[in-house]
N, C-alpha and C positions, 0 to 999 in steps of 0.2 A: 792542535795549533790552528790559528785562524788563517784564512786565505788573504793574501795581499798582492798588490800589483805595483809595478814601478810607475805606471801612468795613471793619473786620475781620470774620472769620468769626463771631466771638462776637456782634458787633453784628447781623449778618445773621440768625443763628439766633434771637436774642432778638426781633428784629423779626418774623420769620416766626411764632414762637410767640405773639407778642402779637396777631397778626392771625388766626391759626388755632390756638387753644389745644388742639384735639384732634389736632393733627398728630403723626404718628409720626416716629421718628428717620429712617426711610427717606424719608418725604415731605420732611422738613427737608433731608436730604442732597441730594435731587434738586433742590429749589428753590434751595438755596444753591450747589450745584455742588461738593460735597465728598463724601467717602465716608461711609457710614453709621456706621462705627466712630468717625470724627472727629466726626460730629454728636453721637453719644452722649457722647463725652468733653467736648465743649463744653457740652452740656446739663447734665452733672454739674458742670462748673466753675461754671456760672451758678446752679445749685441750691446749691452749697457757699457761694458768695458772697452768697446771699440774693436774687438778682435774680429767680429762678424758684422756684415751689413746684409740686409735682406732687400731684394728688389722683386716686386711683383712682376710675374710674366704670365699673362693670361689668367688661368684659374689657379696656377701654382706660384711658386716663388723660387728664386735662385739666391744662394748665399755666396758672398765673396769674403775672403779672409784678408785682413790687413797683415801682411807678412812682415812688416817692419816694426810692429810693436814688440817690446821686450817681454821676455818671460817674467812672471810675477814674483818669483822667489828672489829675495834680496841678494842672494849669492850669484844669481844668474841674470841680473837686470841688464847686462851688457849683451846678452844673446837674443837676437831677434827670433820670434816664434817661427818664422819661415825656415830658419836653420834646423829647428827641431822637426818640423814637418818634412823637410827634405830628407833628413836622416831616417825618419820612420818610413817614408814612402819608397825610398830606394831599395828597401829590403822586404817590402810587403807585396805579395801577389794580389791581384784584383780578386774581389769576391766571386765565388762561383755562382752561376745562375741567379741573378738578382734583377728585380723589376727595374732598378735604376740603370743597370747595365743595358738591359733590353731597351728601355726608353731612350737612352742616349746612343744606342746603336754600337755599343762596345762589346768586345769579346773578352772573356777572362783569359788572363795570361797563364801559361803552363807553370807548374811549380818549379821554383829555381833551387838548384843545389848550391849551398854556401860552403866555401872552403876557407880555411884559415891559413894564411901564409905564415910559414915559420922561418 
C-alpha cells in the first residue's frame, strides 16, 4: 500500500514558514521531507497565490502569511487558512535543535501529552 498524508506539501511548507518566518528553502525542505528545489517551487506557488509575502532583511528574508485567505478546496472556501494553521500549531511541539530556533533565540518546548476527554 502506498504512503499518503492528510496534508499536502504546500500545507506543510506554509505551516513551517508560519512558525519559522526566517526559514530558508533548505531548512523548509529538510523539515518537510522534500528536495530544496521542490521547496522553492512551493514557496513560489504560495507567493503567487498571495498566501506568502517575502521581505528582504539584510542577507536573508522573512516570510509573512496572509491568514485571511481562504483554503483552496471548493468545499472549504469559507475557512481562512489562519484557522488551519492555528489548529495545526496548537498541537505541534517546536522542532528540537534547529538552526532556526537558535538563530531566533527560541528554546524547544517539551513534548506534550494529549488526552481525549470522554
